[in-house]
N, C-alpha and C positions, 0 to 999 in steps of 0.2 A: 692231513687235509683240514683238520680242525684248528684254524688259526686262533680262535678265542682260547682254546685249551692250551695251545702252545705258549701263549703269552703268560699262562699261569705258572709253567714249570721251567721255562727257558729263561734264565737270569740274563742272557746276552741279548735278548730282544729289546730293542728301544722303541721301535714302531713296527707295526705289522698289520697289513689290511689287504683286502682284495676288492677290486672294482671291475666293472664291465666296461671295456673300451673296444669299440668296434665289433661287438659280438663275442669277444674273447674275455675270459677272466684273467685279469693281470693282477700279480701280487706285488706289493711293495713291502721290503723288509729292511729295516735298518738294524745293524748289529753293532753292539758296543765293543769297542777295542780298548785295551789298557792304555792309560796315560803313559807316554805323551803322544801316542798315536791318534790318528783320526779314525773316527767310526767309518764303517763301510755300509753301503746300501746296495740293494738288489732290486731289479724290476724284472719280473719273469712270468712266462705263461706256463701253465701246468695242465696236465690231462691225466685222467684216470681211466682204466679199462679193466674189466673183469674178463678173464679168459678161461676157457676150458681147455686143459692140457691133459689129455688121456684120462678124463673123468675127475680130475682135480681142479679146483678153482684157483687160479693164480691172479692176485691183484697186481697191476702194473701202473706205476706212477712215473710220469716223465715230466721234466722240467727243464726250461732252457731260458737264458736271458734274452730280453727283447728291449728295444729302444722305442719309447713312445713319447710324443711331445706333450702329452697330458700329464706326464710325471717328470718334470724337468729335475736336473741335478740340483743339489742343495749346496750352498757355500759351507765349506769346512767338513764335507763328508765325500769320501772317495767312492765313486760309483763303480761296482764290479760289473763290467761289461761282458765278461766271458765266463759264464756259469752254465753247468749242465748237471743233471742229476737223473738217474735211473734207479728205480726201487721196485723189487719184486717181493711180494709177500704171499706165503701160502701156508696152510695148516701143516703142522707136523704129524697130523693123524691122531694126536693125543689131546693135551690141554694147552698147547702152545703153537708156535709158528716158526717158520724159517724165513729169514729175511736176507736178501742180497741187494747190495747197493753199490752203485758206481757214482762217484761224486767228484767234480772237478770245478775249481774256480780260480782265477787269477786276481788276487786281492789288490794288486796294483801297489804303487808306492814303494818305499823302502821299508822293509820289515827287518828288525834286528834278528841276528841269529839266535839270541836267547829265546825270542818268542817262537821262532820256527822250531827249535828243539823242544820247547815246552809243549807246543801243539802236538808234535809227533809223539812225545813220550807221555804226556799227561792229558792234554786237552781233548784228544780224540777218544781215548778209553773213558775218561770222565763224562764226555758227552754221551757215549754209548750207554753208560750206566745210567745217566739221567733219563734217556729215552726209555730204557727198560723200566725203570721206576714209574715213569709217566704212563706207560702203557698198562702197567698193572694197576694203576689207580684210575684209569679212564673209566668213565661211567659205562656200565653195560646197557645195551639197548633192550627194551622190553617189549 
């Protein structure tokens, strides 16, 4: 949820901000894609709820793409119009947490098979490793 911190550790972020549109917090996120492909961008709403599940606190974060005229498409960037994410985070009862995530997007355009293979074999595991490192370095609240 901390977009400023994400910009510090995620090397694929080109632009990332949130704004209030019609009473909703809307996020704009441009992602760098490797040459010769076009970057992708996302416009989405997200929400967070803390739920009590049998005495355990579970943090739920939901996000989905949205189309708003206030954030028009940019020339040379492919807009990802079909994006959904569900994230559940809870304590493991020790010094860590359990995370469950469902993620879907249709990046559009023609994506070469070499990139699809790289994402499946290396990109996702590397990204999860980056998230773990970022979480460990995240400043503790006092």
